[in-house]
PyMOL Python script that loads the backbone (N, CA, C, O; Angstrom):
from pymol import cmd

cmd.read_pdbstr("""\
ATOM      1  N   MET A   1     -26.855   0.517 128.862  1.00  0.00           N
ATOM      2  CA  MET A   1     -27.416  -0.828 128.706  1.00  0.00           C
ATOM      3  C   MET A   1     -27.779  -1.498 130.008  1.00  0.00           C
ATOM      4  O   MET A   1     -26.950  -1.763 130.879  1.00  0.00           O
ATOM      5  N   PRO A   2     -29.085  -1.758 130.086  1.00  0.00           N
ATOM      6  CA  PRO A   2     -29.565  -2.472 131.176  1.00  0.00           C
ATOM      7  C   PRO A   2     -29.095  -3.818 131.416  1.00  0.00           C
ATOM      8  O   PRO A   2     -28.808  -4.541 130.462  1.00  0.00           O
ATOM      9  N   LEU A   3     -28.982  -4.253 132.729  1.00  0.00           N
ATOM     10  CA  LEU A   3     -28.674  -5.579 133.172  1.00  0.00           C
ATOM     11  C   LEU A   3     -29.926  -6.318 133.514  1.00  0.00           C
ATOM     12  O   LEU A   3     -30.707  -5.907 134.372  1.00  0.00           O
ATOM     13  N   TYR A   4     -30.103  -7.415 132.829  1.00  0.00           N
ATOM     14  CA  TYR A   4     -31.524  -8.171 133.213  1.00  0.00           C
ATOM     15  C   TYR A   4     -31.104  -9.638 133.543  1.00  0.00           C
ATOM     16  O   TYR A   4     -30.099 -10.193 133.100  1.00  0.00           O
ATOM     17  N   ASP A   5     -32.047 -10.190 134.406  1.00  0.00           N
ATOM     18  CA  ASP A   5     -32.031 -11.524 134.645  1.00  0.00           C
ATOM     19  C   ASP A   5     -32.799 -12.281 133.772  1.00  0.00           C
ATOM     20  O   ASP A   5     -33.915 -11.859 133.472  1.00  0.00           O
ATOM     21  N   TYR A   6     -32.314 -13.525 133.225  1.00  0.00           N
ATOM     22  CA  TYR A   6     -33.229 -14.213 132.444  1.00  0.00           C
ATOM     23  C   TYR A   6     -33.215 -15.711 132.879  1.00  0.00           C
ATOM     24  O   TYR A   6     -32.374 -16.131 133.673  1.00  0.00           O
ATOM     25  N   HIS A   7     -34.143 -16.469 132.348  1.00  0.00           N
ATOM     26  CA  HIS A   7     -34.413 -17.853 132.701  1.00  0.00           C
ATOM     27  C   HIS A   7     -34.597 -18.401 131.211  1.00  0.00           C
ATOM     28  O   HIS A   7     -35.366 -17.875 130.407  1.00  0.00           O
ATOM     29  N   CYS A   8     -33.781 -19.550 130.927  1.00  0.00           N
ATOM     30  CA  CYS A   8     -33.828 -20.199 129.716  1.00  0.00           C
ATOM     31  C   CYS A   8     -34.903 -21.161 129.748  1.00  0.00           C
ATOM     32  O   CYS A   8     -34.845 -22.002 130.645  1.00  0.00           O
ATOM     33  N   LYS A   9     -35.901 -21.202 128.920  1.00  0.00           N
ATOM     34  CA  LYS A   9     -36.922 -22.341 128.841  1.00  0.00           C
ATOM     35  C   LYS A   9     -36.482 -23.593 128.173  1.00  0.00           C
ATOM     36  O   LYS A   9     -37.206 -24.587 128.225  1.00  0.00           O
ATOM     37  N   THR A  10     -35.325 -23.611 127.540  1.00  0.00           N
ATOM     38  CA  THR A  10     -34.852 -24.842 126.767  1.00  0.00           C
ATOM     39  C   THR A  10     -33.950 -25.543 127.776  1.00  0.00           C
ATOM     40  O   THR A  10     -34.128 -26.742 127.989  1.00  0.00           O
ATOM     41  N   CYS A  11     -32.979 -24.857 128.419  1.00  0.00           N
ATOM     42  CA  CYS A  11     -32.070 -25.686 129.083  1.00  0.00           C
ATOM     43  C   CYS A  11     -32.189 -25.289 130.790  1.00  0.00           C
ATOM     44  O   CYS A  11     -31.384 -25.723 131.613  1.00  0.00           O
ATOM     45  N   HIS A  12     -33.225 -24.480 131.100  1.00  0.00           N
ATOM     46  CA  HIS A  12     -33.475 -24.009 132.483  1.00  0.00           C
ATOM     47  C   HIS A  12     -32.262 -23.501 133.255  1.00  0.00           C
ATOM     48  O   HIS A  12     -32.077 -23.800 134.435  1.00  0.00           O
ATOM     49  N   SER A  13     -31.393 -22.678 132.508  1.00  0.00           N
ATOM     50  CA  SER A  13     -30.323 -22.110 133.271  1.00  0.00           C
ATOM     51  C   SER A  13     -30.782 -20.708 133.493  1.00  0.00           C
ATOM     52  O   SER A  13     -31.547 -20.214 132.664  1.00  0.00           O
ATOM     53  N   ALA A  14     -30.384 -20.005 134.551  1.00  0.00           N
ATOM     54  CA  ALA A  14     -30.584 -18.700 135.008  1.00  0.00           C
ATOM     55  C   ALA A  14     -29.289 -17.950 134.801  1.00  0.00           C
ATOM     56  O   ALA A  14     -28.236 -18.543 135.038  1.00  0.00           O
ATOM     57  N   PHE A  15     -29.271 -16.550 134.328  1.00  0.00           N
ATOM     58  CA  PHE A  15     -28.281 -15.854 134.072  1.00  0.00           C
ATOM     59  C   PHE A  15     -28.511 -14.453 133.974  1.00  0.00           C
ATOM     60  O   PHE A  15     -29.672 -14.072 133.825  1.00  0.00           O
ATOM     61  N   GLU A  16     -27.469 -13.529 134.042  1.00  0.00           N
ATOM     62  CA  GLU A  16     -27.668 -12.104 133.757  1.00  0.00           C
ATOM     63  C   GLU A  16     -27.116 -11.758 132.521  1.00  0.00           C
ATOM     64  O   GLU A  16     -26.202 -12.466 132.099  1.00  0.00           O
ATOM     65  N   LEU A  17     -27.507 -10.779 131.842  1.00  0.00           N
ATOM     66  CA  LEU A  17     -27.142 -10.199 130.632  1.00  0.00           C
ATOM     67  C   LEU A  17     -27.243  -8.608 130.557  1.00  0.00           C
ATOM     68  O   LEU A  17     -28.257  -7.999 130.900  1.00  0.00           O
ATOM     69  N   LEU A  18     -26.154  -8.033 130.100  1.00  0.00           N
ATOM     70  CA  LEU A  18     -26.234  -6.638 129.570  1.00  0.00           C
ATOM     71  C   LEU A  18     -26.870  -6.644 128.189  1.00  0.00           C
ATOM     72  O   LEU A  18     -26.376  -7.267 127.249  1.00  0.00           O
ATOM     73  N   VAL A  19     -27.970  -5.936 128.103  1.00  0.00           N
ATOM     74  CA  VAL A  19     -28.623  -6.064 126.657  1.00  0.00           C
ATOM     75  C   VAL A  19     -28.991  -4.703 126.213  1.00  0.00           C
ATOM     76  O   VAL A  19     -29.527  -3.903 126.980  1.00  0.00           O
ATOM     77  N   ARG A  20     -28.708  -4.431 124.972  1.00  0.00           N
ATOM     78  CA  ARG A  20     -28.911  -3.224 124.096  1.00  0.00           C
ATOM     79  C   ARG A  20     -30.309  -3.403 123.596  1.00  0.00           C
ATOM     80  O   ARG A  20     -30.827  -4.519 123.563  1.00  0.00           O
ATOM     81  N   ALA A  21     -30.940  -2.297 123.198  1.00  0.00           N
ATOM     82  CA  ALA A  21     -32.321  -2.435 122.907  1.00  0.00           C
ATOM     83  C   ALA A  21     -32.373  -3.060 121.503  1.00  0.00           C
ATOM     84  O   ALA A  21     -33.457  -3.548 121.182  1.00  0.00           O
ATOM     85  N   SER A  22     -31.412  -3.115 120.661  1.00  0.00           N
ATOM     86  CA  SER A  22     -31.379  -3.656 119.403  1.00  0.00           C
ATOM     87  C   SER A  22     -30.822  -5.079 119.326  1.00  0.00           C
ATOM     88  O   SER A  22     -30.645  -5.647 118.249  1.00  0.00           O
ATOM     89  N   THR A  23     -30.585  -5.566 120.373  1.00  0.00           N
ATOM     90  CA  THR A  23     -29.873  -6.853 120.522  1.00  0.00           C
ATOM     91  C   THR A  23     -30.991  -7.944 120.919  1.00  0.00           C
ATOM     92  O   THR A  23     -31.890  -7.665 121.712  1.00  0.00           O
ATOM     93  N   LEU A  24     -30.884  -9.044 120.387  1.00  0.00           N
ATOM     94  CA  LEU A  24     -31.748 -10.305 120.717  1.00  0.00           C
ATOM     95  C   LEU A  24     -30.914 -11.035 121.658  1.00  0.00           C
ATOM     96  O   LEU A  24     -29.809 -11.446 121.304  1.00  0.00           O
ATOM     97  N   PRO A  25     -31.439 -11.259 123.028  1.00  0.00           N
ATOM     98  CA  PRO A  25     -30.496 -11.919 124.024  1.00  0.00           C
ATOM     99  C   PRO A  25     -30.686 -13.472 123.649  1.00  0.00           C
ATOM    100  O   PRO A  25     -31.723 -13.957 123.196  1.00  0.00           O
ATOM    101  N   THR A  26     -29.416 -14.204 123.940  1.00  0.00           N
ATOM    102  CA  THR A  26     -29.437 -15.650 123.761  1.00  0.00           C
ATOM    103  C   THR A  26     -28.833 -16.194 125.086  1.00  0.00           C
ATOM    104  O   THR A  26     -28.167 -15.553 125.899  1.00  0.00           O
ATOM    105  N   CYS A  27     -29.172 -17.410 125.140  1.00  0.00           N
ATOM    106  CA  CYS A  27     -28.839 -18.295 126.551  1.00  0.00           C
ATOM    107  C   CYS A  27     -27.210 -18.503 126.215  1.00  0.00           C
ATOM    108  O   CYS A  27     -26.857 -18.810 125.076  1.00  0.00           O
ATOM    109  N   PRO A  28     -26.401 -18.341 127.128  1.00  0.00           N
ATOM    110  CA  PRO A  28     -24.982 -18.539 126.975  1.00  0.00           C
ATOM    111  C   PRO A  28     -24.697 -20.053 127.142  1.00  0.00           C
ATOM    112  O   PRO A  28     -23.594 -20.427 126.745  1.00  0.00           O
ATOM    113  N   GLN A  29     -25.513 -20.954 127.660  1.00  0.00           N
ATOM    114  CA  GLN A  29     -25.401 -22.323 127.693  1.00  0.00           C
ATOM    115  C   GLN A  29     -25.640 -23.014 126.352  1.00  0.00           C
ATOM    116  O   GLN A  29     -24.765 -23.667 125.784  1.00  0.00           O
ATOM    117  N   CYS A  30     -27.041 -22.809 125.815  1.00  0.00           N
ATOM    118  CA  CYS A  30     -27.499 -23.526 124.715  1.00  0.00           C
ATOM    119  C   CYS A  30     -27.664 -22.666 123.446  1.00  0.00           C
ATOM    120  O   CYS A  30     -27.912 -23.171 122.351  1.00  0.00           O
ATOM    121  N   SER A  31     -27.509 -21.285 123.655  1.00  0.00           N
ATOM    122  CA  SER A  31     -27.828 -20.421 122.466  1.00  0.00           C
ATOM    123  C   SER A  31     -29.166 -20.158 122.046  1.00  0.00           C
ATOM    124  O   SER A  31     -29.402 -19.565 120.993  1.00  0.00           O
ATOM    125  N   SER A  32     -30.142 -20.613 122.896  1.00  0.00           N
ATOM    126  CA  SER A  32     -31.513 -20.534 122.671  1.00  0.00           C
ATOM    127  C   SER A  32     -32.004 -19.017 122.793  1.00  0.00           C
ATOM    128  O   SER A  32     -31.413 -18.200 123.500  1.00  0.00           O
ATOM    129  N   THR A  33     -33.032 -18.748 122.109  1.00  0.00           N
ATOM    130  CA  THR A  33     -33.598 -17.278 122.212  1.00  0.00           C
ATOM    131  C   THR A  33     -34.888 -17.406 122.968  1.00  0.00           C
ATOM    132  O   THR A  33     -35.509 -16.371 123.208  1.00  0.00           O
ATOM    133  N   ASP A  34     -35.352 -18.543 123.363  1.00  0.00           N
ATOM    134  CA  ASP A  34     -36.509 -18.860 124.067  1.00  0.00           C
ATOM    135  C   ASP A  34     -36.194 -18.466 125.655  1.00  0.00           C
ATOM    136  O   ASP A  34     -35.915 -19.331 126.484  1.00  0.00           O
ATOM    137  N   LEU A  35     -36.263 -17.270 125.920  1.00  0.00           N
ATOM    138  CA  LEU A  35     -35.970 -16.731 127.250  1.00  0.00           C
ATOM    139  C   LEU A  35     -37.229 -16.147 127.945  1.00  0.00           C
ATOM    140  O   LEU A  35     -38.208 -15.764 127.305  1.00  0.00           O
ATOM    141  N   GLU A  36     -37.142 -16.107 129.260  1.00  0.00           N
ATOM    142  CA  GLU A  36     -38.118 -15.352 130.050  1.00  0.00           C
ATOM    143  C   GLU A  36     -37.296 -14.387 130.983  1.00  0.00           C
ATOM    144  O   GLU A  36     -36.330 -14.790 131.631  1.00  0.00           O
ATOM    145  N   ARG A  37     -37.709 -13.184 131.007  1.00  0.00           N
ATOM    146  CA  ARG A  37     -36.920 -12.300 131.795  1.00  0.00           C
ATOM    147  C   ARG A  37     -37.498 -12.602 133.256  1.00  0.00           C
ATOM    148  O   ARG A  37     -38.690 -12.776 133.508  1.00  0.00           O
ATOM    149  N   ALA A  38     -36.524 -12.632 134.101  1.00  0.00           N
ATOM    150  CA  ALA A  38     -36.893 -12.942 135.527  1.00  0.00           C
ATOM    151  C   ALA A  38     -36.716 -11.616 136.357  1.00  0.00           C
ATOM    152  O   ALA A  38     -36.138 -10.620 135.922  1.00  0.00           O
ATOM    153  N   VAL A  39     -37.307 -11.730 137.655  1.00  0.00           N
ATOM    154  CA  VAL A  39     -37.296 -10.618 138.491  1.00  0.00           C
ATOM    155  C   VAL A  39     -36.022 -10.484 139.193  1.00  0.00           C
ATOM    156  O   VAL A  39     -35.677 -11.488 139.815  1.00  0.00           O
ATOM    157  N   SER A  40     -35.223  -9.442 139.236  1.00  0.00           N
ATOM    158  CA  SER A  40     -33.855  -9.272 139.577  1.00  0.00           C
ATOM    159  C   SER A  40     -34.044  -9.281 141.303  1.00  0.00           C
ATOM    160  O   SER A  40     -35.083  -8.876 141.823  1.00  0.00           O
ATOM    161  N   ARG A  41     -33.112  -9.702 141.940  1.00  0.00           N
ATOM    162  CA  ARG A  41     -32.980  -9.760 143.362  1.00  0.00           C
ATOM    163  C   ARG A  41     -32.506  -8.306 143.781  1.00  0.00           C
ATOM    164  O   ARG A  41     -31.759  -7.695 143.017  1.00  0.00           O
ATOM    165  N   ILE A  42     -32.882  -7.787 144.865  1.00  0.00           N
ATOM    166  CA  ILE A  42     -32.679  -6.437 145.426  1.00  0.00           C
ATOM    167  C   ILE A  42     -31.404  -6.726 146.515  1.00  0.00           C
ATOM    168  O   ILE A  42     -31.461  -7.591 147.389  1.00  0.00           O
ATOM    169  N   ALA A  43     -30.321  -5.890 146.302  1.00  0.00           N
ATOM    170  CA  ALA A  43     -29.261  -6.007 147.416  1.00  0.00           C
ATOM    171  C   ALA A  43     -29.732  -5.502 148.592  1.00  0.00           C
ATOM    172  O   ALA A  43     -30.510  -4.550 148.651  1.00  0.00           O
ATOM    173  N   PRO A  44     -29.190  -6.242 149.765  1.00  0.00           N
ATOM    174  CA  PRO A  44     -29.705  -5.762 151.014  1.00  0.00           C
ATOM    175  C   PRO A  44     -29.159  -4.268 151.334  1.00  0.00           C
ATOM    176  O   PRO A  44     -28.079  -3.895 150.876  1.00  0.00           O
ATOM    177  N   ALA A  45     -29.908  -3.496 152.089  1.00  0.00           N
ATOM    178  CA  ALA A  45     -29.429  -2.126 152.235  1.00  0.00           C
ATOM    179  C   ALA A  45     -28.138  -1.970 152.654  1.00  0.00           C
ATOM    180  O   ALA A  45     -27.440  -1.118 152.104  1.00  0.00           O
ATOM    181  N   GLY A  46     -27.640  -2.746 153.659  1.00  0.00           N
ATOM    182  CA  GLY A  46     -26.137  -2.530 154.290  1.00  0.00           C
ATOM    183  C   GLY A  46     -25.193  -3.103 153.391  1.00  0.00           C
ATOM    184  O   GLY A  46     -24.003  -2.908 153.639  1.00  0.00           O
ATOM    185  N   LYS A  47     -25.507  -3.772 152.397  1.00  0.00           N
ATOM    186  CA  LYS A  47     -24.428  -4.500 151.542  1.00  0.00           C
ATOM    187  C   LYS A  47     -24.225  -3.676 150.246  1.00  0.00           C
ATOM    188  O   LYS A  47     -23.255  -3.983 149.553  1.00  0.00           O
ATOM    189  N   ILE A  48     -24.943  -2.772 149.883  1.00  0.00           N
ATOM    190  CA  ILE A  48     -24.851  -2.063 148.676  1.00  0.00           C
ATOM    191  C   ILE A  48     -23.460  -1.425 148.577  1.00  0.00           C
ATOM    192  O   ILE A  48     -22.903  -1.605 147.493  1.00  0.00           O
ATOM    193  N   GLU A  49     -22.877  -0.807 149.374  1.00  0.00           N
ATOM    194  CA  GLU A  49     -21.556  -0.019 149.245  1.00  0.00           C
ATOM    195  C   GLU A  49     -20.608  -0.988 149.427  1.00  0.00           C
ATOM    196  O   GLU A  49     -19.546  -0.643 148.908  1.00  0.00           O
ATOM    197  N   ALA A  50     -20.553  -2.223 150.031  1.00  0.00           N
ATOM    198  CA  ALA A  50     -19.653  -3.187 150.006  1.00  0.00           C
ATOM    199  C   ALA A  50     -19.560  -3.823 148.622  1.00  0.00           C
ATOM    200  O   ALA A  50     -18.477  -4.133 148.126  1.00  0.00           O
ATOM    201  N   ILE A  51     -20.613  -3.986 148.081  1.00  0.00           N
ATOM    202  CA  ILE A  51     -20.781  -4.658 146.772  1.00  0.00           C
ATOM    203  C   ILE A  51     -20.100  -3.842 145.768  1.00  0.00           C
ATOM    204  O   ILE A  51     -19.338  -4.390 144.972  1.00  0.00           O
ATOM    205  N   ARG A  52     -20.331  -2.425 145.730  1.00  0.00           N
ATOM    206  CA  ARG A  52     -19.772  -1.451 144.777  1.00  0.00           C
ATOM    207  C   ARG A  52     -18.441  -1.484 144.882  1.00  0.00           C
ATOM    208  O   ARG A  52     -17.760  -1.670 143.873  1.00  0.00           O
ATOM    209  N   ALA A  53     -17.793  -1.284 146.288  1.00  0.00           N
ATOM    210  CA  ALA A  53     -16.402  -1.380 146.499  1.00  0.00           C
ATOM    211  C   ALA A  53     -15.718  -2.463 145.948  1.00  0.00           C
ATOM    212  O   ALA A  53     -14.647  -2.346 145.351  1.00  0.00           O
ATOM    213  N   SER A  54     -16.334  -3.563 146.140  1.00  0.00           N
ATOM    214  CA  SER A  54     -15.721  -4.898 145.547  1.00  0.00           C
ATOM    215  C   SER A  54     -15.703  -4.956 144.023  1.00  0.00           C
ATOM    216  O   SER A  54     -14.753  -5.396 143.375  1.00  0.00           O
ATOM    217  N   ASN A  55     -16.833  -4.474 143.508  1.00  0.00           N
ATOM    218  CA  ASN A  55     -16.724  -4.364 141.967  1.00  0.00           C
ATOM    219  C   ASN A  55     -15.729  -3.455 141.449  1.00  0.00           C
ATOM    220  O   ASN A  55     -15.133  -3.751 140.414  1.00  0.00           O
ATOM    221  N   ARG A  56     -15.448  -2.191 142.170  1.00  0.00           N
ATOM    222  CA  ARG A  56     -14.522  -1.297 141.714  1.00  0.00           C
ATOM    223  C   ARG A  56     -13.172  -1.929 141.788  1.00  0.00           C
ATOM    224  O   ARG A  56     -12.331  -1.776 140.903  1.00  0.00           O
ATOM    225  N   ARG A  57     -12.977  -2.670 142.904  1.00  0.00           N
ATOM    226  CA  ARG A  57     -11.569  -3.295 143.080  1.00  0.00           C
ATOM    227  C   ARG A  57     -11.364  -4.204 142.101  1.00  0.00           C
ATOM    228  O   ARG A  57     -10.233  -4.287 141.623  1.00  0.00           O
ATOM    229  N   ALA A  58     -12.389  -5.027 141.638  1.00  0.00           N
ATOM    230  CA  ALA A  58     -12.231  -6.168 140.595  1.00  0.00           C
ATOM    231  C   ALA A  58     -11.980  -5.446 139.235  1.00  0.00           C
ATOM    232  O   ALA A  58     -11.160  -5.900 138.436  1.00  0.00           O
ATOM    233  N   ALA A  59     -12.655  -4.383 138.998  1.00  0.00           N
ATOM    234  CA  ALA A  59     -12.533  -3.587 137.791  1.00  0.00           C
ATOM    235  C   ALA A  59     -10.987  -2.988 137.720  1.00  0.00           C
ATOM    236  O   ALA A  59     -10.355  -2.953 136.665  1.00  0.00           O
ATOM    237  N   ALA A  60     -10.523  -2.572 138.853  1.00  0.00           N
ATOM    238  CA  ALA A  60      -9.094  -1.985 138.875  1.00  0.00           C
ATOM    239  C   ALA A  60      -8.163  -2.913 138.636  1.00  0.00           C
ATOM    240  O   ALA A  60      -7.212  -2.581 137.928  1.00  0.00           O
ATOM    241  N   ARG A  61      -8.224  -4.206 139.144  1.00  0.00           N
ATOM    242  CA  ARG A  61      -7.388  -5.367 139.146  1.00  0.00           C
ATOM    243  C   ARG A  61      -7.260  -5.674 137.372  1.00  0.00           C
ATOM    244  O   ARG A  61      -6.200  -5.915 136.794  1.00  0.00           O
ATOM    245  N   GLN A  62      -8.546  -5.594 136.760  1.00  0.00           N
ATOM    246  CA  GLN A  62      -8.645  -5.974 135.442  1.00  0.00           C
ATOM    247  C   GLN A  62      -7.931  -4.833 134.465  1.00  0.00           C
ATOM    248  O   GLN A  62      -7.702  -5.066 133.278  1.00  0.00           O
ATOM    249  N   GLY A  63      -7.645  -3.720 135.034  1.00  0.00           N
ATOM    250  CA  GLY A  63      -7.223  -2.574 134.091  1.00  0.00           C
ATOM    251  C   GLY A  63      -8.378  -1.710 133.552  1.00  0.00           C
ATOM    252  O   GLY A  63      -8.139  -0.973 132.596  1.00  0.00           O
ATOM    253  N   HIS A  64      -9.433  -1.738 134.014  1.00  0.00           N
ATOM    254  CA  HIS A  64     -10.642  -0.961 133.353  1.00  0.00           C
ATOM    255  C   HIS A  64     -10.313   0.572 133.785  1.00  0.00           C
ATOM    256  O   HIS A  64      -9.707   0.921 134.799  1.00  0.00           O
ATOM    257  N   PHE A  65     -10.878   1.428 132.737  1.00  0.00           N
ATOM    258  CA  PHE A  65     -10.733   2.793 133.180  1.00  0.00           C
ATOM    259  C   PHE A  65     -11.774   3.181 134.188  1.00  0.00           C
ATOM    260  O   PHE A  65     -12.781   2.494 134.360  1.00  0.00           O
ATOM    261  N   SER A  66     -11.516   4.354 134.895  1.00  0.00           N
ATOM    262  CA  SER A  66     -12.227   4.664 135.992  1.00  0.00           C
ATOM    263  C   SER A  66     -12.535   6.214 135.761  1.00  0.00           C
ATOM    264  O   SER A  66     -11.702   6.901 135.170  1.00  0.00           O
ATOM    265  N   ASN A  67     -13.583   6.700 136.168  1.00  0.00           N
ATOM    266  CA  ASN A  67     -13.895   8.165 136.202  1.00  0.00           C
ATOM    267  C   ASN A  67     -13.546   8.723 137.474  1.00  0.00           C
ATOM    268  O   ASN A  67     -13.746   9.928 137.632  1.00  0.00           O
ATOM    269  N   LEU A  68     -13.039   8.021 138.440  1.00  0.00           N
ATOM    270  CA  LEU A  68     -12.655   8.484 139.609  1.00  0.00           C
ATOM    271  C   LEU A  68     -11.142   9.145 139.727  1.00  0.00           C
ATOM    272  O   LEU A  68     -10.273   8.724 138.963  1.00  0.00           O
ATOM    273  N   SER A  69     -10.887   9.989 140.510  1.00  0.00           N
ATOM    274  CA  SER A  69      -9.388  10.422 140.493  1.00  0.00           C
ATOM    275  C   SER A  69      -8.633   9.531 141.347  1.00  0.00           C
ATOM    276  O   SER A  69      -9.151   8.814 142.204  1.00  0.00           O
ATOM    277  N   GLN A  70      -7.330   9.598 141.080  1.00  0.00           N
ATOM    278  CA  GLN A  70      -6.379   8.701 141.810  1.00  0.00           C
ATOM    279  C   GLN A  70      -6.486   8.828 143.362  1.00  0.00           C
ATOM    280  O   GLN A  70      -6.096   7.877 144.039  1.00  0.00           O
ATOM    281  N   ALA A  71      -6.918   9.787 143.886  1.00  0.00           N
ATOM    282  CA  ALA A  71      -7.053   9.839 145.379  1.00  0.00           C
ATOM    283  C   ALA A  71      -8.270   9.008 145.903  1.00  0.00           C
ATOM    284  O   ALA A  71      -8.267   8.319 146.923  1.00  0.00           O
ATOM    285  N   GLU A  72      -9.379   9.199 144.980  1.00  0.00           N
ATOM    286  CA  GLU A  72     -10.646   8.449 145.219  1.00  0.00           C
ATOM    287  C   GLU A  72     -10.424   6.999 145.012  1.00  0.00           C
ATOM    288  O   GLU A  72     -10.937   6.171 145.765  1.00  0.00           O
ATOM    289  N   ARG A  73      -9.617   6.648 143.939  1.00  0.00           N
ATOM    290  CA  ARG A  73      -9.423   5.139 143.740  1.00  0.00           C
ATOM    291  C   ARG A  73      -8.537   4.555 144.880  1.00  0.00           C
ATOM    292  O   ARG A  73      -8.689   3.371 145.183  1.00  0.00           O
ATOM    293  N   THR A  74      -7.606   5.337 145.537  1.00  0.00           N
ATOM    294  CA  THR A  74      -6.644   4.854 146.513  1.00  0.00           C
ATOM    295  C   THR A  74      -7.532   4.688 147.771  1.00  0.00           C
ATOM    296  O   THR A  74      -7.369   3.698 148.483  1.00  0.00           O
ATOM    297  N   LYS A  75      -8.440   5.596 148.061  1.00  0.00           N
ATOM    298  CA  LYS A  75      -9.290   5.448 149.182  1.00  0.00           C
ATOM    299  C   LYS A  75     -10.167   4.293 149.072  1.00  0.00           C
ATOM    300  O   LYS A  75     -10.296   3.535 150.034  1.00  0.00           O
ATOM    301  N   LEU A  76     -10.829   4.083 147.891  1.00  0.00           N
ATOM    302  CA  LEU A  76     -11.818   2.884 147.766  1.00  0.00           C
ATOM    303  C   LEU A  76     -11.263   1.596 147.547  1.00  0.00           C
ATOM    304  O   LEU A  76     -11.985   0.610 147.698  1.00  0.00           O
ATOM    305  N   LEU A  77      -9.932   1.461 147.169  1.00  0.00           N
ATOM    306  CA  LEU A  77      -9.457   0.158 146.945  1.00  0.00           C
ATOM    307  C   LEU A  77      -8.548  -0.225 148.248  1.00  0.00           C
ATOM    308  O   LEU A  77      -7.724  -1.138 148.204  1.00  0.00           O
ATOM    309  N   LYS A  78      -8.753   0.459 149.250  1.00  0.00           N
ATOM    310  CA  LYS A  78      -8.075  -0.062 150.642  1.00  0.00           C
ATOM    311  C   LYS A  78      -8.918  -1.354 151.145  1.00  0.00           C
ATOM    312  O   LYS A  78      -8.599  -1.933 152.183  1.00  0.00           O
TER     313      LYS A  78
END
""", "prot")
cmd.dss("prot")
cmd.show_as("cartoon", "prot")
cmd.util.cbc("prot")
cmd.orient("prot")
């Protein structure tokens, strides 16, 4: 499922959504379907690994499953 940035034309909120091809996206604020797909920002080159590590730590705290071995998880979560 791709992650898209959207801008709601009704309430003017900006948000990201994971969207399946068969799903019609709706605004989380007002439930409108009058959305405009926005251009996503690109992460700075030096920040990508830090962002990835931060997201993995957050997923581990929430108890999500991981495809990484225990040794890899221990190394990344430091």
